N, C-alpha and C positions, 0 to 999 in steps of 0.2 A: 504494500500500500504506500502511495506517495504522500509524504507529510508536508503540509503547507503551514506557514505562519501568517496569520491575518492580524495586522496591526491597525486598529481603528477604534475610535472612542464612541462611535454611534452604535450603541448596544443593540437597538432594534434591528438595524440593518445588518450588523455582524451576525446576529443569530439567524437571520434569514439566509444570508450567504453561506454561513457554516453548514446549516441544515442541508442546503442544496448540494454543496460541494461534497459533503459526506455521502449523500445519496449517489453522487457521481463517482464514488470510489476513492475519494481522497481522505486522508487523515488530517484534521485541521486543528491547530492550536490557536487560541485567540488571546491577544494582549490589547489593553485599552489605553496605554500611554506610550509615548515615544521612548522614554528612557528605558523602561522595562523591555520594550520591543527590540531596541538595539542590542541589549544584553542577550536576549533570547536568540537573535539572529546570529550571534557569534558562536552559538553552541555546536554548530555543525550537524544538527538534527534535521534540517529542512532542505527540501529540494528547491523551494521558491518562497519568496516573501511577497505578500500583497500588502501594500503600505499606503495609508491615507496621508494626504499632503498636510492636513491640519490636525495636530495632535497636542494634548496637554503635556507639560513638562519638557518635551523636546519636539520641535517641529519635524515634519516628515522629511524635509530636505536635509536637515542635519542627521537624521537617522540614516538616510541614504548615503550621505557623505561618509559616515562612520563605517557602514557596511562595505563601501567601496575601498576604504583604506585597508580592510582585512582581506579582500578578495573579490571574486566575481560571482557571488551568489545571485541568481536571477531575481530581479525586483520588478514587480508590476505596480505602478502608482495608481491610486484612486484619487481623483480630485473633483471637488465641487466648484472650483473656481472656473469662471467662464473665460478668463483671459488666457489666450494661447501662450503668452509669454511665460506664464507659470508652468505650463506643461512642457514647453521647450526647455526651460531651466532644469526641470527634472530629467529630461532626456540628456541634456548636456552634462549633467552630473553623473550619468551612468545608468539611469533607469532603462530597462529593456523595452517597456511599453507603458502605456497609460490608458485608463478607462475613466471617462467623465461620469460623475454622479449626476442624477440617479441612473444606475445601470441595472440591468436585469441579471439575476444569478446565472442564467443561461449564457449571456454574453461574457460575463466574467470567467465562467468555466471554459468557454471556448478560447479566450485569450490565454488563460493559464495553460491549457493543453498545447496551444500553438508554441508557447515559449518552451515548454518541456520537450516537445518534439524536436526542437532545434538542438537539444542537448544529446539527442540519440542519433545514431546513424540513420539517415533518411534516403540513402541510395544503396540499393541491394548490391551494386557492383563494387562497393567499397569493401575491401578486405581489412581485417584487423591490422592496425598500424600502417595502413595505406598512406602514401605521401602525395601531396599535391604541391607541385613546384611551378612557380610563375616568376621567372627571373630571380631576383634576390629574395623573393618570398617563398618560404617553405611552410606548409600547413599539414598537420596531422589531424584529419577530421574526426577519427575515432577518439582521440585523446583530447580534442578541443585545445590543441596547442599550436602556436605559430611562432615563426622566427622571421625577422627581416634583417638581411645582411649579417646573419650569424648571431643577432641579439634577440632575446625573447620579446615577443609582443604581448602585452597584457591587454586582452580584449574582453569586453563583456560578451555574453552569449549572442546578443543581437548584432554586435559589431563583427563577431566571428562569422556568423551566418552570412552577412552581407559580403564580407571580404572573400569568403569561400566561393560564393556565386560569381563574383567579379573575377576572381583568379581563375576559375574554371572556364571563363570566357575571355581570357587575357587578350587584350587588343581589340575586342569587339564591344559594341554598345549593348548594354542590357537595359531593357525598358523598365521604368519605375514600377509598373504594376507587376511585372515578372519578378523583379527584385523583392518586392513586398511579399508576394505569394510564396516564393521559394525560401526566402530568408526569415521572414516574420510570420509566415503561416496565415496571412490574411490579405485581402485586397487593400489597395491604397486608395483612400478617399481623396476627393479633389482638393481639400484643404489640409490634408495630413502632412505635417512637417517631420514626422518621425525619421524617415529615411534620410532627409537632408541633414538633420542633426547628427545622426549616427555616422554618416559619411564624413561630416566635418571632423568628428572625433578620430576616425580612422586616418584621415589625411594628416592630422597633427601627429599621430603616432608613427606613421610611415616617414614623415618628413618630406620636404620638397625634392624635386629633381635637381640636377646640377645647374640648370638655368633658372631655378627658383619657382618652377611651376608645380602645382599639386599633382601627385601621382595618380589620383583618381579625377578624371575629367567629367564635368557636367556638360551634357549635350542638350541644349534647350529644346524642350518639347519632345525629347526622345528618352533620355535616361542617363546612365553613368557608364564610364569606361575606365578600366584599369589599364594604364598605358603600358605598352610593350617597350622596354628600354633596351638600348644597344648592349650587347654582351661585353 
């Protein structure tokens, strides 16, 4: 059974979400404040954290920041805030996805499953310890490990999934919707900035090319392309 940590101070909503998630086969622990939630997230018992943006004692963004300092535990943000800037901030800090409140338990479960699927092999042709190479980039999809020019790349699950898709299509443009479906497990909405924020983070981690250009190119109206660099 997959264990989730749900950090939210809305007791009525939490009980509803927990009941549904348990019926869907998850084991769910609930915490109602940010400080206790951050401590629980460090325990190593959970496959994923569902984290509210507004919490007592410790705001959700600070909880996320502390989780990211410790590692790449998947985090799905819940936010009641209507401002896209708040959602983008969460993604920039390393959240794997977000769901706006009010949300249905079914939608939340679908998003959780999409994130967890990214942590498991999704291509039957991949053998254990298979290696994906794209120039200076080396990825081990089974292990969710990556290196760039011999140094380890610390990627969130969402970032790893996006970079894996782009690396598999090295030098070719991958449409935004295809990227979203293959890497995030869902369609990309017309105002969805998730991919853009994750790509920005990946660019920063890869660093620029010799002439100062980003290694992942945005092609307006089409998608993204991981550049093929000279050997």
